[in-house]
Backbone atoms as SQL, in Angstrom:
CREATE TABLE atoms (id INTEGER PRIMARY KEY, chain TEXT, resi INTEGER, resn TEXT, atom TEXT, x REAL, y REAL, z REAL);
INSERT INTO atoms VALUES
  (1, 'A', 1, 'UNK', 'N', 163.406, 161.843, 149.823),
  (2, 'A', 1, 'UNK', 'CA', 162.514, 161.632, 150.957),
  (3, 'A', 1, 'UNK', 'C', 161.169, 162.308, 150.716),
  (4, 'A', 2, 'UNK', 'N', 161.206, 163.528, 150.191),
  (5, 'A', 2, 'UNK', 'CA', 159.960, 164.267, 149.972),
  (6, 'A', 2, 'UNK', 'C', 159.142, 163.612, 148.865),
  (7, 'A', 3, 'UNK', 'N', 159.806, 163.214, 147.795),
  (8, 'A', 3, 'UNK', 'CA', 159.101, 162.577, 146.677),
  (9, 'A', 3, 'UNK', 'C', 158.487, 161.254, 147.127),
  (10, 'A', 4, 'UNK', 'N', 159.222, 160.501, 147.929),
  (11, 'A', 4, 'UNK', 'CA', 158.717, 159.216, 148.433),
  (12, 'A', 4, 'UNK', 'C', 157.468, 159.432, 149.296),
  (13, 'A', 5, 'UNK', 'N', 157.510, 160.429, 150.168),
  (14, 'A', 5, 'UNK', 'CA', 156.372, 160.737, 151.032),
  (15, 'A', 5, 'UNK', 'C', 155.180, 161.209, 150.210),
  (16, 'A', 6, 'UNK', 'N', 155.441, 162.046, 149.223),
  (17, 'A', 6, 'UNK', 'CA', 154.371, 162.548, 148.365),
  (18, 'A', 6, 'UNK', 'C', 153.711, 161.424, 147.585),
  (19, 'A', 7, 'UNK', 'N', 154.509, 160.552, 146.997),
  (20, 'A', 7, 'UNK', 'CA', 153.953, 159.421, 146.242),
  (21, 'A', 7, 'UNK', 'C', 153.158, 158.480, 147.146),
  (22, 'A', 8, 'UNK', 'N', 153.683, 158.234, 148.327),
  (23, 'A', 8, 'UNK', 'CA', 152.987, 157.370, 149.281),
  (24, 'A', 8, 'UNK', 'C', 151.625, 157.966, 149.652),
  (25, 'A', 9, 'UNK', 'N', 151.601, 159.273, 149.886),
  (26, 'A', 9, 'UNK', 'CA', 150.360, 159.962, 150.239),
  (27, 'A', 9, 'UNK', 'C', 149.345, 159.880, 149.113),
  (28, 'A', 10, 'UNK', 'N', 149.787, 160.159, 147.901),
  (29, 'A', 10, 'UNK', 'CA', 148.880, 160.124, 146.753),
  (30, 'A', 10, 'UNK', 'C', 148.317, 158.724, 146.547),
  (31, 'A', 11, 'UNK', 'N', 149.160, 157.709, 146.636),
  (32, 'A', 11, 'UNK', 'CA', 148.701, 156.330, 146.436),
  (33, 'A', 11, 'UNK', 'C', 147.692, 155.931, 147.506),
  (34, 'A', 12, 'UNK', 'N', 147.966, 156.272, 148.760),
  (35, 'A', 12, 'UNK', 'CA', 147.043, 155.906, 149.845),
  (36, 'A', 12, 'UNK', 'C', 145.710, 156.631, 149.693),
  (37, 'A', 13, 'UNK', 'N', 145.749, 157.912, 149.298),
  (38, 'A', 13, 'UNK', 'CA', 144.502, 158.653, 149.089),
  (39, 'A', 13, 'UNK', 'C', 143.681, 158.039, 147.950),
  (40, 'A', 14, 'UNK', 'N', 144.338, 157.656, 146.880),
  (41, 'A', 14, 'UNK', 'CA', 143.630, 157.037, 145.751),
  (42, 'A', 14, 'UNK', 'C', 143.014, 155.706, 146.163),
  (43, 'A', 15, 'UNK', 'N', 143.765, 154.907, 146.910),
  (44, 'A', 15, 'UNK', 'CA', 143.239, 153.611, 147.362),
  (45, 'A', 15, 'UNK', 'C', 142.050, 153.802, 148.303),
  (46, 'A', 16, 'UNK', 'N', 142.148, 154.757, 149.222),
  (47, 'A', 16, 'UNK', 'CA', 141.051, 154.999, 150.163),
  (48, 'A', 16, 'UNK', 'C', 139.781, 155.417, 149.426),
  (49, 'A', 17, 'UNK', 'N', 139.916, 156.316, 148.470),
  (50, 'A', 17, 'UNK', 'CA', 138.745, 156.766, 147.708),
  (51, 'A', 17, 'UNK', 'C', 138.201, 155.635, 146.829),
  (52, 'A', 18, 'UNK', 'N', 139.087, 154.819, 146.267),
  (53, 'A', 18, 'UNK', 'CA', 138.641, 153.700, 145.441),
  (54, 'A', 18, 'UNK', 'C', 137.860, 152.684, 146.268),
  (55, 'A', 19, 'UNK', 'N', 138.329, 152.436, 147.478),
  (56, 'A', 19, 'UNK', 'CA', 137.609, 151.506, 148.366),
  (57, 'A', 19, 'UNK', 'C', 136.233, 152.072, 148.705),
  (58, 'A', 20, 'UNK', 'N', 136.176, 153.355, 149.036),
  (59, 'A', 20, 'UNK', 'CA', 134.890, 153.981, 149.358),
  (60, 'A', 20, 'UNK', 'C', 133.939, 153.917, 148.163),
  (61, 'A', 21, 'UNK', 'N', 134.424, 154.271, 146.985),
  (62, 'A', 21, 'UNK', 'CA', 133.566, 154.241, 145.800),
  (63, 'A', 21, 'UNK', 'C', 133.147, 152.811, 145.448),
  (64, 'A', 22, 'UNK', 'N', 134.024, 151.839, 145.693),
  (65, 'A', 22, 'UNK', 'CA', 133.662, 150.437, 145.466),
  (66, 'A', 22, 'UNK', 'C', 132.548, 149.997, 146.400),
  (67, 'A', 23, 'UNK', 'N', 132.649, 150.382, 147.659),
  (68, 'A', 23, 'UNK', 'CA', 131.596, 150.046, 148.625),
  (69, 'A', 23, 'UNK', 'C', 130.286, 150.708, 148.219),
  (70, 'A', 24, 'UNK', 'N', 130.380, 151.953, 147.760),
  (71, 'A', 24, 'UNK', 'CA', 129.168, 152.650, 147.320),
  (72, 'A', 24, 'UNK', 'C', 128.556, 151.963, 146.095),
  (73, 'A', 25, 'UNK', 'N', 129.398, 151.457, 145.201),
  (74, 'A', 25, 'UNK', 'CA', 128.893, 150.785, 144.008),
  (75, 'A', 25, 'UNK', 'C', 128.284, 149.428, 144.359),
  (76, 'A', 26, 'UNK', 'N', 128.929, 148.698, 145.261),
  (77, 'A', 26, 'UNK', 'CA', 128.418, 147.380, 145.647),
  (78, 'A', 26, 'UNK', 'C', 127.083, 147.500, 146.370),
  (79, 'A', 27, 'UNK', 'N', 126.970, 148.481, 147.264),
  (80, 'A', 27, 'UNK', 'CA', 125.731, 148.652, 148.021),
  (81, 'A', 27, 'UNK', 'C', 124.704, 149.484, 147.268),
  (82, 'A', 28, 'UNK', 'N', 125.086, 149.988, 146.104),
  (83, 'A', 28, 'UNK', 'CA', 124.206, 150.776, 145.238),
  (84, 'A', 28, 'UNK', 'C', 123.637, 152.009, 145.945),
  (85, 'A', 29, 'UNK', 'N', 124.510, 152.694, 146.658),
  (86, 'A', 29, 'UNK', 'CA', 124.116, 153.947, 147.296),
  (87, 'A', 29, 'UNK', 'C', 123.975, 154.992, 146.195),
  (88, 'A', 30, 'UNK', 'N', 122.829, 155.641, 146.096),
  (89, 'A', 30, 'UNK', 'CA', 122.684, 156.652, 145.045),
  (90, 'A', 30, 'UNK', 'C', 123.554, 157.875, 145.323),
  (91, 'A', 31, 'UNK', 'N', 124.124, 158.409, 144.269),
  (92, 'A', 31, 'UNK', 'CA', 124.955, 159.600, 144.423),
  (93, 'A', 31, 'UNK', 'C', 124.033, 160.790, 144.588),
  (94, 'A', 32, 'UNK', 'N', 124.208, 161.495, 145.672),
  (95, 'A', 32, 'UNK', 'CA', 123.331, 162.626, 145.961),
  (96, 'A', 32, 'UNK', 'C', 123.895, 163.493, 147.048),
  (97, 'A', 33, 'UNK', 'N', 123.004, 163.971, 147.877),
  (98, 'A', 33, 'UNK', 'CA', 123.364, 164.936, 148.912),
  (99, 'A', 33, 'UNK', 'C', 124.286, 164.318, 149.967),
  (100, 'A', 34, 'UNK', 'N', 124.138, 163.044, 150.257),
  (101, 'A', 34, 'UNK', 'CA', 124.913, 162.413, 151.326),
  (102, 'A', 34, 'UNK', 'C', 126.291, 161.962, 150.843),
  (103, 'A', 35, 'UNK', 'N', 126.400, 161.538, 149.617),
  (104, 'A', 35, 'UNK', 'CA', 127.643, 160.908, 149.168),
  (105, 'A', 35, 'UNK', 'C', 128.805, 161.886, 148.985),
  (106, 'A', 36, 'UNK', 'N', 128.542, 163.069, 148.507),
  (107, 'A', 36, 'UNK', 'CA', 129.630, 164.020, 148.292),
  (108, 'A', 36, 'UNK', 'C', 130.302, 164.409, 149.615),
  (109, 'A', 37, 'UNK', 'N', 129.544, 164.776, 150.671),
  (110, 'A', 37, 'UNK', 'CA', 130.208, 165.041, 151.956),
  (111, 'A', 37, 'UNK', 'C', 130.919, 163.801, 152.514),
  (112, 'A', 38, 'UNK', 'N', 130.382, 162.615, 152.243),
  (113, 'A', 38, 'UNK', 'CA', 131.019, 161.378, 152.702),
  (114, 'A', 38, 'UNK', 'C', 132.378, 161.203, 152.036),
  (115, 'A', 39, 'UNK', 'N', 132.452, 161.442, 150.751),
  (116, 'A', 39, 'UNK', 'CA', 133.721, 161.329, 150.022),
  (117, 'A', 39, 'UNK', 'C', 134.724, 162.356, 150.538),
  (118, 'A', 40, 'UNK', 'N', 134.275, 163.573, 150.751),
  (119, 'A', 40, 'UNK', 'CA', 135.166, 164.619, 151.264),
  (120, 'A', 40, 'UNK', 'C', 135.629, 164.288, 152.675),
  (121, 'A', 41, 'UNK', 'N', 134.732, 163.757, 153.508),
  (122, 'A', 41, 'UNK', 'CA', 135.090, 163.384, 154.875),
  (123, 'A', 41, 'UNK', 'C', 136.140, 162.283, 154.886),
  (124, 'A', 42, 'UNK', 'N', 135.961, 161.263, 154.056),
  (125, 'A', 42, 'UNK', 'CA', 136.950, 160.180, 153.990),
  (126, 'A', 42, 'UNK', 'C', 138.294, 160.727, 153.512),
  (127, 'A', 43, 'UNK', 'N', 138.265, 161.618, 152.540),
  (128, 'A', 43, 'UNK', 'CA', 139.499, 162.238, 152.044),
  (129, 'A', 43, 'UNK', 'C', 140.216, 162.995, 153.163),
  (130, 'A', 44, 'UNK', 'N', 139.473, 163.823, 153.892),
  (131, 'A', 44, 'UNK', 'CA', 140.081, 164.619, 154.952),
  (132, 'A', 44, 'UNK', 'C', 140.592, 163.749, 156.100),
  (133, 'A', 45, 'UNK', 'N', 139.828, 162.735, 156.491),
  (134, 'A', 45, 'UNK', 'CA', 140.271, 161.852, 157.570),
  (135, 'A', 45, 'UNK', 'C', 141.524, 161.082, 157.173),
  (136, 'A', 46, 'UNK', 'N', 141.586, 160.649, 155.926),
  (137, 'A', 46, 'UNK', 'CA', 142.772, 159.959, 155.436),
  (138, 'A', 46, 'UNK', 'C', 143.968, 160.891, 155.435),
  (139, 'A', 47, 'UNK', 'N', 143.757, 162.118, 155.009),
  (140, 'A', 47, 'UNK', 'CA', 144.835, 163.102, 154.974),
  (141, 'A', 47, 'UNK', 'C', 145.331, 163.442, 156.379),
  (142, 'A', 48, 'UNK', 'N', 144.422, 163.592, 157.332),
  (143, 'A', 48, 'UNK', 'CA', 144.807, 163.870, 158.716),
  (144, 'A', 48, 'UNK', 'C', 145.571, 162.682, 159.302),
  (145, 'A', 49, 'UNK', 'N', 145.093, 161.475, 159.033),
  (146, 'A', 49, 'UNK', 'CA', 145.782, 160.280, 159.518),
  (147, 'A', 49, 'UNK', 'C', 147.187, 160.150, 158.938),
  (148, 'A', 50, 'UNK', 'N', 147.327, 160.418, 157.657),
  (149, 'A', 50, 'UNK', 'CA', 148.644, 160.353, 157.026),
  (150, 'A', 50, 'UNK', 'C', 149.583, 161.421, 157.578),
  (151, 'A', 51, 'UNK', 'N', 149.056, 162.603, 157.791),
  (152, 'A', 51, 'UNK', 'CA', 149.873, 163.676, 158.353),
  (153, 'A', 51, 'UNK', 'C', 150.383, 163.297, 159.737),
  (154, 'A', 52, 'UNK', 'N', 149.506, 162.742, 160.543),
  (155, 'A', 52, 'UNK', 'CA', 149.897, 162.300, 161.885),
  (156, 'A', 52, 'UNK', 'C', 150.964, 161.204, 161.800),
  (157, 'A', 53, 'UNK', 'N', 150.773, 160.260, 160.905),
  (158, 'A', 53, 'UNK', 'CA', 151.722, 159.160, 160.731),
  (159, 'A', 53, 'UNK', 'C', 153.095, 159.679, 160.312),
  (160, 'A', 54, 'UNK', 'N', 153.129, 160.587, 159.337),
  (161, 'A', 54, 'UNK', 'CA', 154.401, 161.106, 158.860),
  (162, 'A', 54, 'UNK', 'C', 155.071, 162.002, 159.906),
  (163, 'A', 55, 'UNK', 'N', 154.284, 162.714, 160.687),
  (164, 'A', 55, 'UNK', 'CA', 154.854, 163.531, 161.764),
  (165, 'A', 55, 'UNK', 'C', 155.506, 162.647, 162.825),
  (166, 'A', 56, 'UNK', 'N', 154.864, 161.535, 163.176),
  (167, 'A', 56, 'UNK', 'CA', 155.451, 160.607, 164.146),
  (168, 'A', 56, 'UNK', 'C', 156.737, 160.012, 163.611),
  (169, 'A', 57, 'UNK', 'N', 156.750, 159.659, 162.316),
  (170, 'A', 57, 'UNK', 'CA', 157.967, 159.123, 161.718),
  (171, 'A', 57, 'UNK', 'C', 159.100, 160.146, 161.783),
  (172, 'A', 58, 'UNK', 'N', 158.800, 161.392, 161.474),
  (173, 'A', 58, 'UNK', 'CA', 159.806, 162.443, 161.508),
  (174, 'A', 58, 'UNK', 'C', 160.316, 162.665, 162.922),
  (175, 'A', 59, 'UNK', 'N', 159.415, 162.660, 163.897),
  (176, 'A', 59, 'UNK', 'CA', 159.810, 162.840, 165.293),
  (177, 'A', 59, 'UNK', 'C', 160.711, 161.697, 165.755),
  (178, 'A', 60, 'UNK', 'N', 160.345, 160.458, 165.389),
  (179, 'A', 60, 'UNK', 'CA', 161.174, 159.308, 165.760),
  (180, 'A', 60, 'UNK', 'C', 162.557, 159.393, 165.118),
  (181, 'A', 61, 'UNK', 'N', 162.602, 159.810, 163.878),
  (182, 'A', 61, 'UNK', 'CA', 163.879, 159.944, 163.193),
  (183, 'A', 61, 'UNK', 'C', 164.751, 161.008, 163.838),
  (184, 'A', 62, 'UNK', 'N', 164.144, 162.125, 164.230),
  (185, 'A', 62, 'UNK', 'CA', 164.905, 163.185, 164.901),
  (186, 'A', 62, 'UNK', 'C', 165.404, 162.739, 166.269),
  (187, 'A', 63, 'UNK', 'N', 164.583, 161.953, 166.993),
  (188, 'A', 63, 'UNK', 'CA', 164.996, 161.460, 168.306),
  (189, 'A', 63, 'UNK', 'C', 166.141, 160.480, 168.176),
  (190, 'A', 64, 'UNK', 'N', 166.115, 159.637, 167.149),
  (191, 'A', 64, 'UNK', 'CA', 167.198, 158.692, 166.929),
  (192, 'A', 64, 'UNK', 'C', 168.500, 159.424, 166.597),
  (193, 'A', 65, 'UNK', 'N', 168.402, 160.474, 165.785),
  (194, 'A', 65, 'UNK', 'CA', 169.586, 161.250, 165.427),
  (195, 'A', 65, 'UNK', 'C', 170.140, 161.996, 166.638),
  (196, 'A', 66, 'UNK', 'N', 169.250, 162.485, 167.487),
  (197, 'A', 66, 'UNK', 'CA', 169.693, 163.218, 168.676),
  (198, 'A', 66, 'UNK', 'C', 170.329, 162.274, 169.692),
  (199, 'A', 67, 'UNK', 'N', 169.903, 161.024, 169.712),
  (200, 'A', 67, 'UNK', 'CA', 170.431, 160.049, 170.658),
  (201, 'A', 67, 'UNK', 'C', 171.803, 159.522, 170.268),
  (202, 'A', 68, 'UNK', 'N', 172.214, 159.716, 169.056),
  (203, 'A', 68, 'UNK', 'CA', 173.513, 159.182, 168.607),
  (204, 'A', 68, 'UNK', 'C', 174.669, 159.981, 169.099);
């Protein structure tokens, strides 16, 4: 379960950053003062979203087990 969650997290983070970098390449945004905080912000927001998602899954699983 832990390995599956870890792999899922890593894959989603890589995809999110790849999409952001692709958009930056297509729009030809120069790498500078704005882009580095943007990349870090997308990383952190993705990580917070994933944490929330996995916490909800864990809570639902615990509620199902308690209901049995």
